[in-house]
N, C-alpha and C positions, 0 to 999 in steps of 0.2 A: 453620533446622534443618540439621544436618550431613548430608552425603551419605554416610551409613553403609551397610554391606551390608544392614542391616535396612530402611532406606528404599528401597533399590533393589528388595528383595524385595517390599515393599509396593506399589511402583509396578508391578512385573511382575504381581502378583496382581490389582491393580485393572484393569489392561489385559486380563488373561486373563478376568476376569469380564465384560468388555465384548466378548469374543469374539476377541481378537487376541493374538498372541505377537510381540513386537517384535524386530527385528534391529538396530535402531539402538543406538548407545552413548549412555548418559545422561551426556554430558560437557559440556553447556551450562549454565553457571551462570545465576543470576538476572540478573546484569549483562550477560552475553553475550546472553541472550535479549532483554533490553531494548535493548541496542545494535543487535541485528538489526532490531528494530522501528523504532528511531530512524533508522538509516541508510536504511531503506526509506522512511520518511516524509521524511527528508532536508530539513531547513529551508533549507539553502543552495541545493540544486538547485531546490526548489519556488519560493522567493522570487526567486532570480536569473533563473529562466526566465520568470516571469510578471509581474515587477515593472513593466516598461515598459508592457505591455498594461493592467494594472490602474490604474496611475497616469494614463495617458492617457485611460482610459475613465471613471473615477470620481473622479479627483483623490485627494488625501491621505486623505479619510475612508474609502477602501477598506480601510485597515488594520483598521477595526472588524469587518470580515468575519472576520478571523482569530479574534477573540474569540467571535463568534456561532457560527461553524462549529465552533470548538473545543469549545464547550459541547455542541452537538448530537452531535458525534462521540464525546464523552466518554460520553454516555448510551448510544450504540451499544456502546462498549467495555465498559460495565457489563453490558449484556445478554450480550455475548460472554463476559465473565468468568464469569458463572453457568453458561453452557453448557459452556465448555471445562473448568471445574472438575469437572463431572459426567462429561464425555466427553473426556478428554485423549488424543485419537487424532490421529495425524499426518494432515495434509491440511486442517485448518481448516474452512472453511465447508461443504465437501462432507460430511464425516462428521457435523457438527453438524446440518445439514439432514436428513440421513438418519435420525438418531435422533429428531429432533423431529417430523418429518412422515412421510417415507417415501421409497421408492426413486426414484420418478419426480421428485418435488420436488428430491431430492438430486442426481439426475443433471443436471437443468437448472441448478441452482445451481452445480454444479461446472463445467459446460460454459461458462456465461457467465463465470465467474471465471477459468478457465484461458485462455480467449481474451483476456480483458482483461489478464491478467498477461503473456502472451506479447507482446502489442502494446505494453504499457507498457515491457517490457524493450527492445524495439526502439526505442521513443521516447527512453528515457533514454540508451541507448548512442549513438544517432544524435546526440542533443543534446550528448553529450560530445565529439564529433568536432571541432568548431571550437575547443574549449578545448585539446585535444591539439595541434592545428595551431598555435594561438597560443603555447602554451608552448614549442614547439620551432621557432618561427619558420618554419613551413611555410605555403605559400599555401593557404588553405582552399577549394580547388576542390571540386567535387562528388566526384570520385574520391578526393581526399585525405581528405575528411570521412568517406567510406564506409570507407576503409582504417583510419583512426584509430578509428572506431566499432567495427569488427570486432576490432581489437586490444584495445580495452577489454572487449568481450564475451568474448574469449578469456581475458583475465586473470581475469575474474570466474569463468569456467568452471573454470579451473585451481585457483583458491582453493576452489571448491565441491567439486572432486574430491579435495581434501586431507582431507576428512572433517569431522566435527563439531567436533573440537578446533581444527583450523586455521581453520575458519569462525568459531568463537567468538573466536579471537585477532584475526582480521581485522576482525570486527564491532566489537570493543572498540577496536581501533586506529582504525578509521574514525570511530567515535563521538568518541573523544578528539580526533582531528584536526579534525573538523567543529565540535565545540562550542568548542574552543580558537580555531579560526579565526573563528567567529562572534563570540565575545566580544572577541577582539583587534581584528578589523576594525571591528565595530560600535562598540566602545568608543573606538577612535581617531577614527572619524568623528564621534561625539557630542562628544568632547572638543576636537578640533582642526579639524574641517571642517564644523561646523554652520553652515548658511546660513539656517535657518528656526527660528522658535520653535514651541513646542508647540501654539499656537493654530492653526497651519496644518492640524492634523489634523481640524479642523472646517470647513475652507474647501474647497468643491468646485470652486472656480475656474471656475464656470459650466458644468461638464460635464453638468449636468442640463438645460441649455438654458433655455427659458422655461417649461417644464412642470415636472412632478414630478421630483425627484432620484432617486426609487426605481428606475426602470428602469436608470439609469446605475450606481447602487450595486449592483443585482442582477447586472449584467454584470461589473462590476469584482470582485464578491465571488467570482468563479470562482477568484481567487488563493487564497482560503480553502478553497473546496470542493475544489480539486485538491490542497491541501496535506495534509489530515488523513486519510490512510490509510497503513497500514504496521503499525499495532498488531495487526492480525489475523495478521501473519506470525509473531508470538510464538506463537500457537496452532498454526500450521502445523508447528512443531517440537516438538509436545507429547510425542513419544516420545523426545526427546533431552534433556529437562530433568528432573532429579530433583525429586520432589514437585511435579509440574506443577499440581495443583489449587490450590496456594497461590501458587507462584511466577509462573505465567503471568498470572493476573489482576493481580498487582502490576506485572509488566513492561508489560502493556497500558496500565494507567493512567499509568505513568511516561512511556511513549511519547507519550501525549497531552499531559500537562501540561509535561513538560520539552521535548519537541519543539515544542509550541505556543509555549512561552515563548521558545525560541530563534528560531523563525520570526518571531514578533512583534518581537523585539528587532532582528533583522536588517532587517526591513521598516522599523521606526521609524528606525533609523540612516540608512538610505538616503534616506527621505523628507526628513529634516531636513538632509541633505547635498546635495540637489539644488538647484543654484544658480538654475535657471530652470525652474520647474514649468510656466508657460504654454507654454514652448517644447516641452516633452514633450507636453502636451495638443494643441498645434497640429501635432504630427508633425514638428517641425523637429529635435528630438533624439530619434532612434528607439532609442538605446542609453544611457539615463540611468545604468545601472549601470556601463558602461564609462567614461562621462564622469566619474562620481564617483570611481571607483577610480584613473583616470589622474591626476586633479587631486590626490587625497589622497596617493597613494603613488609617483607617478612611474612610469617604465618598469620599473625593477628591482623596486620594491615591488609593482607590479601583477602581475608575473610570479609572485611568491610567493603572492599572493592567488589567481591563476589555478591554481596548483599545488594549493592547498587545495580550490578548487572542483572541480578534476578528481578529486581523491581522493574527494570527496563523491559525484561521479557514479559512480566505480568501486564504492564501498561500496554505493550505492543499487542498482546493477545486480546486484551480488553477492547482496544480500538478496532482491531480487525473484526472482532465479533460484533461490535456495534454496526460497523459498515455492512457486514454480511446480513445482519438481521433486518436492516432498513431496506436493503435490496430485495430480500425475500418477501418482506411486507409489501413493497411496491409492486412486485410481481403478483402477489396474491390479490392486492386491491384491484388490479386490472384484470384479474381472473385469467392469468397467463400461464398457469402451470398446475399440475395435479396437486391437490391439497390446498388450493387457493382459498377455500372457505376458512380453513384453520389459519393459514398464514396471514390472512387479512384481519383476523380477530385482534382486538385491542383491549388492553387492561385499563378500565376507566379510573382505577385507583393509582396505578403506577405510571400510566401514560406511556406504556411500551407495548410492542407486539409480542406477547408471550410465546406463542408457538413458533414464530420466526426466530426468536432467541433460542428456543429449545433445539431447533434444527441446527443453528449455528454452534451449538454445543455438542449435540448428539453425533453428527456426522464426523467431526474431528475426533471425538472420543472413540468411535468405531475404528477409524484409521490408526489411531495410537495403539489401541488394544491389538489390532491386527499385526503390529510390529513384533509382537510376542512370537508369532508363527513365522514371520519372514521380514527381517530388517531390509532385505533386498527389495521386497515388494513395497515397503514404505518409501524407500528411495525412489523407486520408479513412479509411485503415485505423486509424490511431492515435486518430482522433477518438472512437472507441468506448471507448477504454481506461478513462478515469475513470468514465464512466457505467456501464460494465459492472461495475466494482468496486462501485459504489454499489448497482446492482441486486442483485448477489450478497449484499451486506451486508443489504439490506432483505428479501431472501427468507429469510434466517436470522432477522431480527428478527420478521417476520411469522409464521414457523414457531414461534418461541418464544411469541408472543402466542396463536396458535391452541392450542398445547399447554397453556398456562396455562388457557385457557377450558375445556379438556377435563379439567382436574384435575392437570396436571403440577405437582409440587412439587420444585424443584431439591434435589438431595441431595449436591452437591459440597461442598468445604470453603469455597467462597466463595458467599454467598447475599445477596440484596438484601432479603430479609424483606418487611416491609410496604411498602417502596419499589418492589417488583418491578413491579407493575401500572402505576403512573404513569410510571416510568422507561421501561418497554417501550413504552407508548403514545406518549409524547413522542418517543422515539427513532424510532418509525415515522413519526410526523407530520413530524419534521425531515427524515428521509430522502426522503420523497415531495416535499417542497418543494424540496430540493436537486436531486433528479433533474429536476424540472420546469424549474428554473433552468438546469441544464446543457443540456437539450434545447431550450430556448426559441429560436425562430428570430429572429435579430437582424441578418440581412443581406438585406433585401428586394430589393436591387438585383442580386443574383446569381441564377442559375437556381434553381428551387425545390428541386432535389435537393441543392444546396449549402447553401441556407438551412436545410434540415431534415436536414443530414448526420448530426448526432449521433443524433437520433431514428431516422433511416432506417437507420443502421449497426446500432443496437440491434435493430430489427425484422429485419434480414437475419440477424444472428448468432443471435437467438432462433429465427427461422424455420428456419434450417438445422438447428439443434439439435433442434427439434420434429420435422422430417421424419425425421432420422436416428433419433431416439428412437422414433417411431411405426413406422417401417419395420423397423429392426434390433432393437428392443426390448432394448437393452443392459442395462437395469435388471433384466431377468429372468435374467441369466446367472449371477449370483453368489448365494450363500446367506448373506451377512454379515447381522448383525442390522440391523433397520430399524424405524422407527416405534414404538420401545419406550420412549420417554421417559415416557409416561403409565403404561404397564404396569409400568415399572421401580419404581414406588413403590406398596407397600413391598417386594414379594416379591423382585425382582431386586436391589434395594438390600441387602436382608438377606443374599442369597447373596454379594454382593460383600463385605460386612462380615465374613461368616463365613469367606470365603476368606482375607481379610487376617488375621483373628484366629488362623487356623490356623498362621500363620508362627511 
């Protein structure tokens, strides 16, 4: 559908019927929206970061976790697609939970998600530091990595302050570079540097020990669990996309199957190019990605690959920051948290929420600088990131299931129809299993608080949120609509349709 004035009027009327008037510009195309989700998911960043751990823990069969998790998260994306199609409001999981369940549930969903996003931004930008140092032949000392990470964070922030159109161009450029790099590098490795045949994908190389292989595979499967999120960022930008009820569900699905295919391809090419897999499992080669790239491309070629990887980190940080700022703005607009007056402010010239963007830069910067004093503390802080995102996801999935049980009938342009219940149920079951796997204690030789650090960090974040919510009662400050998904059918839906038909 063309982005005509009539379409923009229809989008504005639909949003007005939901209780909002948007200040964003609808300048993000379907491909830009998809590219934002893709660069957030970032197959290169995800695979390159966790490849050594996954291969050493579970051997080559760890690649099948990418397929399993991809299917599970695709079902979650289908549930999200129905919800965002009916409620195309900026902020993603927070407004969805608000309309499906209520103010308190939404507040906690948003709290968990914003903390997870901010720590993920810190994790990604800190992870980019060594690549910046390597690209410019700098010694990767702690101070240098911190400086490089802060520069990447600053660049992402500048791009976001450019507005929706600049963000769209940057997202498409990031997607193009990353997918081209993945295809070129992966293709070269498969054609000219293959050391193993495809049968190796079924050889665990003894990583399961003398017992069952399942525990080893479950631990290695974290490469898949940590890979497949980012599609929800497409919905965070709902007020910047024309015809969001149709386009955002398409962008979410594309993020999963195109991003998943790219991640699997990159992982496959690396596995088949590792010359000595037993050395990786034994801990003798702790950087198999670096070993493979150096062998395949030499010093100059490796620098080009590092440049592509670095661009992927920048694009990922940029997309994460965009998602976090829209959530913070949505929170502020509904007067749901301290500082709401500033978070809800909007730049009329750039059409972005400036203070929400500043928060999405300042908090990660503080976490990064804090690593100077304790890298162990940084690890503990970011350990919550992935689990927090999954918790927020499943809070929406559970809210959708609850709403269905009370009579909710989705009325957006995208509907699952007869598949809605089985998809919703399996998506919830998958999410619970994935969260248990992430929180499972696997290091019995360390102090108990380190062994349970992922679960413990979740308890702390949720506990702080509950205390603040019960004491300050932020959910009672605003009068934005809430818990109306069930009541919306059919009366409010009719009002929405009537408002659109009046155009």
